[in-house]
Structures are given as structure tokens and as C-alpha cells.
C-alpha positions in Angstrom: 50.5 139.6 119.9 47.1 141.4 118.9 45.5 144.3 119.8 42.2 145.9 119.7 43.9 148.8 117.5 47.1 147.2 116.4 49.5 144.3 115.7 53.1 142.3 115.7 55.4 140.3 114.8 58.1 139.6 116.5 62.1 137.9 116.0 65.6 137.3 116.7 67.8 137.6 114.6 71.2 136.5 114.3 72.3 139.4 112.7 74.4 143.0 115.1 71.5 145.7 113.9 74.4 147.7 111.9 73.4 144.5 109.2 69.7 144.3 109.6 69.1 148.5 109.3 71.9 148.1 105.4 69.3 145.5 105.0 66.1 148.8 105.2 68.4 150.9 104.5 70.2 149.9 100.8 67.0 149.7 98.7 67.9 147.4 96.3 68.9 145.0 100.1 65.2 146.2 100.2 64.1 144.5 97.8 65.0 141.2 98.6 63.0 141.3 101.6 59.9 143.2 101.9 58.2 140.9 100.3 56.9 137.2 101.0 58.5 134.7 97.6 58.4 133.8 95.6 57.2 137.4 94.8 59.5 140.3 93.9 59.4 143.6 94.8 60.6 146.7 92.9 61.4 150.0 95.5 60.4 153.2 93.5 61.2 155.3 96.5 62.7 155.4 99.7 63.5 158.7 101.3 64.8 157.6 105.2 64.1 161.2 106.4 61.2 161.7 108.6 59.0 163.9 105.8 60.5 161.1 103.1 58.6 159.3 100.6 58.6 155.1 100.6 57.1 153.6 97.7 57.5 150.1 96.4 55.8 147.5 93.6 54.9 144.2 93.8 55.1 141.6 90.4 54.0 137.6 91.1 56.4 136.2 88.3 58.2 138.7 87.5 56.6 140.9 85.0 54.5 143.8 85.3 54.7 145.4 88.7 51.6 146.8 90.1 50.9 149.0 93.3 51.9 147.4 96.6 53.4 150.3 99.4 53.1 154.3 99.3 53.8 156.2 102.2 55.8 159.4 104.3 58.5 158.7 106.6 57.7 159.5 110.0 60.8 159.1 112.2 64.1 157.3 111.7 66.9 156.8 114.8 69.6 155.3 112.4 69.5 151.8 113.6 66.8 152.3 116.0 63.5 153.5 115.0 61.4 153.6 111.3 58.4 154.9 111.6 56.2 155.4 108.6 52.4 155.7 107.8 50.8 154.9 104.4 48.0 157.6 106.1 50.2 160.0 104.3 52.3 160.8 101.4 55.9 162.2 100.4 56.4 165.9 102.2 53.4 165.0 104.8 50.8 164.9 101.6 47.5 163.3 103.1 47.8 159.5 101.0 43.4 157.6 100.5 45.3 153.8 100.8 43.7 151.0 100.0 44.9 150.3 104.2 45.2 152.8 106.2 48.5 151.8 109.1 50.9 153.3 110.8 53.9 151.3 111.1 57.1 151.3 114.2 60.4 149.1 113.0 62.1 148.7 116.4 65.9 147.8 116.2 67.5 145.8 120.2 70.3 144.4 120.5 69.6 141.2 122.3 72.6 138.5 122.9 74.9 138.3 120.0 71.9 139.5 117.9 69.2 141.9 117.3 65.2 141.9 118.7 63.7 142.7 115.2 59.8 143.7 116.6 56.9 145.2 113.6 54.5 147.0 114.7 51.3 147.7 112.5 49.2 150.4 114.5 45.5 151.0 112.4 42.6 153.4 112.4 40.0 151.0 114.1 39.3 147.5 115.4 37.7 146.4 112.5 40.7 147.6 109.9 42.9 146.1 112.2 40.9 142.0 112.2 40.3 142.8 108.5 44.8 142.7 108.4 44.8 139.7 110.4 42.0 138.1 107.8 44.5 138.3 104.7 47.6 136.8 107.3 49.5 139.9 108.8 51.4 137.0 110.7 52.1 135.4 108.1 52.7 138.3 105.4 54.7 139.7 107.8 56.2 137.1 109.9 57.6 136.0 106.3 59.2 138.8 105.1 61.0 139.2 108.3 62.4 135.8 108.2 63.9 137.0 104.5 65.4 139.8 106.1 66.8 138.1 109.1 68.7 135.7 105.6 69.8 138.6 104.5 70.7 140.8 107.3 72.9 137.6 108.2 75.0 137.3 105.1 75.5 141.3 105.3 
């Protein structure tokens, strides 16, 4: 789904919200799905509290890790909602990311599974279009597919 400055992707995950939450909240689980394979993720910081830091690194071949995402959590409701932004760093310090966005992740019961929706809000339609052209749907969609595979095993 695309709107003026917002992109979103949704999946029905065949696992309870508690398992999806564990895949998000445990850094070792998170590293297994956050970046499209075969790239590898390393969690440097994950403080799931409002104002808490969030930082991941990525490696294309398991060798040198490079910066990926750094941000700040704005709102956390365990097993329901995660809101983070790249406009701020840990402790609400201003940041200057290569792409500024706020992401709202929601998890809702649907049948015996979880409806997982990830939305990316951009500061303007141009940034949203840039993110879409960079492969938002494929990239975020494939990571959610990886999240689903992991959550279904937890």
C-alpha cells in the first residue's frame, strides 16, 4: 500500500503474537530476520523502551559489518505496537540519517495467527517515492517473510 508519504506492508503470520514478539524483542532472534538474506545482521543496540536506542549493522558476506539502521524507540506496547524513528538516536538525540522515517509496527490476532503490519512514514512524498524505488515492498516484505518463518518455529 502506498499513500503520499507512507508505505506499508502487511502479512498474516501463522504464529501467535507472543512468538512474533519474541522474534522482535530478542536480539539473537532479531538478527535472523531483520535484513534480507543472504545479508547478515548484527544488533549493536536494542533497548525496547521509549527513548531506547536501536542500532543494527549489516554484512553482505559475513565479513565486515557496516552501518544499517540507527534510531530511537518512541512507543512500545509489548505484543501490540512498536514505533521507532531514524530522526532520533537513543535518548531522543537528533540524528541525520540517510533516510528519515518513522516506522509503526502493529501486531493483531487474526484467526490462530498474527496480522503484522509495518508502516514507514516519510517526511515528504519525495522521500517516500525514493524509498519505494529502492525496493521497499520487496525488502521489507522479504524480511517479514523471514520473521514469519522464525516466529512459526518459536
